[in-house]
C-alpha positions in Angstrom: -0.2 -0.2 0.2 0.9 3.3 -0.7 2.6 5.3 2.1 1.8 9.3 2.2 4.7 9.8 3.9 6.6 8.0 1.0 4.8 9.5 -1.5 5.9 13.1 -0.1 9.0 12.2 0.4 9.7 10.9 -2.9 7.9 14.5 -4.8 9.9 16.6 -2.5 13.3 15.1 -3.6 11.7 15.2 -7.0 11.0 18.5 -7.0 14.3 20.1 -5.7 16.2 18.3 -8.4 13.0 19.4 -10.9 13.3 23.3 -10.2 17.4 23.3 -9.4 17.5 21.2 -13.3 15.5 23.9 -14.9 17.5 26.4 -13.5 20.6 24.9 -14.5 19.7 23.6 -17.7 18.0 26.9 -18.9 20.4 29.3 -18.1 23.7 27.3 -18.3 22.8 25.4 -21.7 20.6 29.0 -23.2 18.1 26.7 -24.3 15.2 28.9 -26.0 11.6 28.2 -27.9 12.5 26.9 -31.1 9.5 27.6 -33.7 11.5 26.9 -36.6 11.2 23.1 -36.9 7.7 21.6 -38.7 4.7 21.1 -36.4 5.4 17.3 -37.2 8.8 17.2 -36.1 7.9 19.2 -33.4 6.2 16.0 -32.7 8.3 13.6 -33.3 10.6 14.8 -31.1 8.6 15.3 -28.5 7.1 11.9 -28.8 10.4 10.4 -29.0 12.1 12.8 -25.8 8.5 11.1 -24.2 9.8 7.6 -24.8 13.5 8.4 -24.0 11.8 9.4 -20.6 9.9 6.7 -19.1 12.8 4.3 -20.5 15.0 6.2 -18.0 12.1 6.1 -15.0 12.9 2.6 -15.2 15.9 3.4 -13.3 15.9 5.5 -9.9 18.6 6.8 -8.2 17.8 6.0 -4.3 18.0 8.8 -1.8 17.4 6.7 0.9 15.2 3.8 2.3 12.1 7.0 2.5 12.9 8.5 -1.4 14.4 8.1 -4.6 15.1 10.6 -7.5 13.5 9.6 -10.5 15.1 11.7 -12.8 13.3 10.2 -16.0 11.3 13.4 -16.6 14.8 15.7 -17.1 13.5 15.0 -21.1 10.5 16.4 -20.0 12.2 19.2 -19.0 14.4 19.7 -21.7 11.3 19.3 -24.0 9.5 22.3 -22.4 12.6 24.3 -22.7 13.1 23.6 -25.8 9.7 23.6 -27.9 7.9 25.5 -24.6 4.5 25.2 -23.6 3.2 23.2 -26.7 6.1 20.8 -26.4 5.6 19.9 -23.0 2.1 18.9 -23.1 3.0 16.6 -25.9 5.7 14.7 -23.9 3.5 15.1 -21.1 1.0 13.6 -22.5 2.6 10.6 -24.3 4.3 10.1 -21.4 1.3 9.1 -19.3 -0.1 6.8 -22.2 2.9 5.4 -22.1 3.4 4.7 -18.6 0.8 1.9 -17.8 2.8 0.0 -20.2 6.7 0.6 -19.1 6.0 1.1 -15.0 5.6 -2.0 -13.3 3.3 -2.2 -10.2 0.4 -0.2 -8.8 2.2 1.9 -6.3 5.5 2.9 -8.5 2.8 4.1 -11.2 1.0 6.4 -9.0 4.6 7.4 -7.4 5.6 8.3 -11.2 2.4 9.7 -11.9 2.7 12.5 -9.6 6.4 13.3 -10.7 5.6 13.4 -13.8 2.5 15.9 -13.2 5.2 17.6 -10.5 7.8 17.9 -13.5 5.2 19.1 -15.8 3.3 22.1 -13.8 6.7 23.3 -12.4 8.4 23.4 -15.9 4.7 25.4 -17.2 4.9 27.6 -14.5 8.6 28.3 -15.0 8.0 29.1 -18.7 5.3 31.6 -17.5 8.0 33.6 -15.4 11.2 33.0 -16.8 11.4 36.4 -18.5 10.4 38.2 -15.3 13.0 36.6 -13.1 16.3 38.5 -13.2 19.8 36.9 -13.6 21.1 38.4 -10.5 18.6 35.7 -8.6 19.3 32.7 -9.9 21.6 31.9 -7.7 20.0 32.8 -4.5 16.6 31.0 -5.9 18.1 28.0 -6.5 19.8 27.6 -2.3 16.0 28.9 -1.5 14.8 26.2 -3.6 17.4 23.3 -2.8 17.9 24.3 1.2 13.8 24.3 1.5 13.3 20.9 0.0 16.2 19.4 1.9 14.4 21.0 5.5 11.3 19.8 4.8 12.4 16.3 3.7 14.5 16.4 6.8 11.9 17.4 9.3 9.0 14.6 7.4 11.8 11.8 8.3 12.5 13.0 12.0 10.4 10.1 13.6 13.2 8.0 11.9 15.8 9.2 13.8 16.6 7.1 17.5 17.8 10.8 19.0 17.1 14.6 18.4 20.3 15.0 17.9 21.2 12.8 15.2 18.3 14.1 13.1 20.0 17.4 13.9 23.5 16.9 12.9 21.8 15.2 9.6 20.1 18.4 8.7 23.0 20.7 9.1 24.9 18.5 7.1 22.4 18.7 4.7 22.0 22.4 4.9 25.9 22.9 4.8 26.1 20.8 1.6 23.1 22.5 0.2 25.0 26.0 1.2 28.3 24.7 -0.3 27.0 23.7 -3.6 25.3 26.5 -4.0 28.3 28.8 -3.1 30.1 27.0 -5.7 27.3 27.5 -8.5 27.7 31.2 -7.7 31.7 31.0 -8.1 31.1 29.1 -11.9 27.8 31.5 -12.4 29.7 34.4 -11.7 32.8 33.5 -13.7 30.6 32.4 -16.3 28.6 36.4 -16.3 31.7 37.4 -16.4 33.0 36.0 -19.2 29.7 36.7 -20.8 30.1 39.8 -19.9 33.4 40.8 -21.1 32.0 39.1 -24.5 29.3 41.3 -24.5 31.6 44.2 -24.2 33.4 43.3 -27.1 30.9 42.7 -29.5 30.0 46.3 -28.2 32.6 47.7 -28.7 33.4 46.1 -32.2 30.3 47.2 -33.3 31.1 50.9 -32.6 34.1 50.8 -34.2 32.8 49.7 -37.3 29.3 51.5 -36.9 29.6 55.7 -37.8 28.5 57.6 -34.7 26.0 60.5 -36.7 24.1 57.6 -39.1 24.6 54.8 -37.5 25.3 53.1 -40.7 28.3 51.3 -41.0 31.7 53.3 -41.3 35.2 53.6 -43.6 36.5 50.5 -40.7 33.5 48.3 -41.8 33.7 49.7 -45.9 37.2 48.3 -45.6 36.4 45.1 -44.0 33.8 44.2 -46.5 36.2 44.8 -49.3 38.2 42.7 -47.6 35.6 39.5 -47.9 35.2 40.2 -51.5 38.3 40.1 -52.3 38.8 36.1 -50.3 35.0 35.4 -51.5 33.4 37.1 -54.3 36.3 36.9 -57.0 36.8 33.3 -56.3 33.0 32.3 -57.0 30.5 33.1 -59.6 28.6 35.6 -58.1 28.8 39.0 -59.3 28.6 42.7 -56.7 28.4 45.6 -57.8 29.5 48.7 -56.0 28.0 52.4 -55.7 29.8 55.5 -54.2 27.3 58.5 -53.0 28.0 62.1 -52.7 25.7 65.0 -51.8 26.3 68.0 -54.4 27.6 71.3 -53.1 27.3 69.5 -49.4 30.1 72.3 -48.8 27.7 75.4 -49.6 25.5 74.1 -47.7 27.1 74.2 -43.8 28.5 77.4 -45.1 24.9 78.7 -45.5 23.3 76.9 -43.1 25.7 75.7 -40.7 26.9 72.4 -39.4 23.9 71.1 -37.8 21.6 71.5 -40.9 24.3 69.4 -42.8 24.6 67.0 -40.1 20.6 66.6 -40.8 20.9 66.0 -44.3 23.4 63.2 -43.7 21.6 61.4 -41.0 18.1 61.4 -43.6 20.1 60.9 -46.7 21.3 57.8 -44.5 18.3 56.8 -43.5 16.7 57.0 -47.4 19.7 55.2 -48.5 18.7 52.1 -46.4 14.8 52.7 -46.5 15.4 51.9 -50.3 18.4 49.1 -50.0 18.4 45.8 -50.5 18.2 43.0 -47.9 21.5 41.7 -48.3 22.8 45.0 -49.6 25.5 46.9 -47.3 24.7 51.3 -46.7 28.0 53.0 -45.4 28.9 56.4 -45.0 32.7 56.5 -46.0 33.4 59.6 -44.5 32.2 63.6 -44.9 29.2 63.9 -47.1 30.3 60.5 -48.8 28.3 56.9 -48.9 28.9 53.7 -50.4 26.3 51.1 -51.3 27.7 47.9 -51.9 24.9 45.8 -54.1 24.7 42.3 -53.8 24.3 39.5 -56.6 24.2 42.3 -59.3 25.8 43.4 -62.3 26.6 46.5 -64.2 22.9 47.1 -65.8 21.0 46.1 -62.9 23.0 48.2 -60.8 22.4 51.4 -62.9 18.7 50.3 -62.2 19.2 50.6 -58.8 21.3 53.8 -58.7 18.7 55.2 -60.7 16.3 54.9 -58.2 18.3 56.2 -55.7 19.1 59.3 -57.4 15.1 59.6 -58.1 14.1 59.0 -54.6 16.6 61.4 -52.8 15.8 64.4 -55.5 11.9 64.1 -55.4 11.6 65.2 -51.6 13.2 68.2 -49.9 15.2 68.0 -47.1 14.1 69.0 -43.4 16.5 71.3 -41.8 16.6 71.9 -37.7 14.7 75.2 -38.6 11.8 73.8 -40.0 12.9 74.8 -43.5 13.1 72.5 -46.6 16.0 72.2 -48.8 16.5 70.4 -52.1 19.3 68.4 -51.9 20.6 66.1 -55.1 23.7 63.5 -55.2 25.9 62.3 -57.8 26.4 58.3 -57.9 29.3 56.4 -59.5 28.7 52.7 -60.5 31.0 49.7 -60.6 30.8 46.3 -61.1 33.0 43.1 -60.9 30.8 42.2 -64.1 33.0 44.6 -65.8 36.4 43.7 -67.8 39.5 44.4 -65.9 37.7 44.5 -62.2 38.9 41.3 -60.8 40.1 42.8 -57.3 38.7 45.1 -54.6 40.7 47.9 -55.3 40.0 47.9 -58.7 36.2 47.7 -57.9 36.9 50.8 -56.0 39.0 52.3 -58.3 35.9 52.5 -60.8 33.6 53.2 -58.7 35.2 56.4 -57.8 36.0 57.5 -61.3 32.3 57.0 -62.0 31.7 59.8 -59.2 34.2 61.5 -60.4 32.6 62.3 -64.2 28.7 62.1 -62.7 30.1 65.8 -61.0 32.0 66.5 -63.9 29.2 66.4 -66.0 27.0 68.2 -64.2 26.3 66.4 -61.2 22.8 64.8 -60.1 23.8 62.2 -62.3 25.1 58.3 -62.2 28.5 58.1 -64.1 30.7 55.5 -65.2 34.5 55.3 -65.6 34.2 54.7 -69.3 31.9 57.1 -70.3 32.9 60.0 -72.0 29.5 62.1 -71.4 27.0 62.0 -68.2 24.5 59.2 -68.1 
């Protein structure tokens, strides 16, 4: 017959492992919800995890005569953390259906059923609350959960000790072990967080180093890095790319007449317009001053001319707003080059021909597109 004390002991023992495991798995492995897989694939994996969970359930880890750890619900936790609540439901229902066929004995069946229900319910609540939990609270939360469960477990088994002092000594040992474990996790997890923080800062510094502070676009350093990639990858592949050099016409006179604040406002708005027109795989940079560049992916010269015309039209058709609310007409000149042209076999030649094209456009009256081999404005 199933003892209520044994049942409670099992639930407390497994709840302790479950809750601590949830925190450690979610934080250390960084498992997140996955919705990219097709629903059939997610269902299949959840069912396989349920079967694996049932097989593991046949082997428990005995704590003492009153309770044992059933770690067969670990795949259930993984399913919850990886596939979210839908995966949790599928795995739980499948596990419950498989239980009578795999777990022998009425008593063990009931205990396992309750263990799985606790696991599923706890995982469900954890998924609901995980975004509200601050990382700085993790170690304290793990300590509170584990120490509370140990204290409850020990209190429920007080009658099994012949002398109260033996119970107190056992409880103190459990608390010391729990606290030491929490301290170890704090040291390890703190080190991991410091490493992650350092990596995050390095990433932020790199992004800052490759970002133009005024427009938020890539800067000259980013452009140079991309040109290195072009030399390494593009010229050894069948893909074609094109490069646009864009320069604001008479920008110096704008600064002289309206002030540098007006010039900055024009640069920011032009960057936004260029980014808005750019395709998903194109890269827009501010190379310096009033000069911008657009690297066009999978694009030959003819296509680049069409896209450059679109930039020319979109920029000139609507005036730019200055800080004093005045509106100013702004035009641009564009130089175009492409790897589909003859004698363009390095990024340096691609840049040189786009630069010559920009010079041609300006020499022929500005507000137009130029190519390196043009004699007249396009």
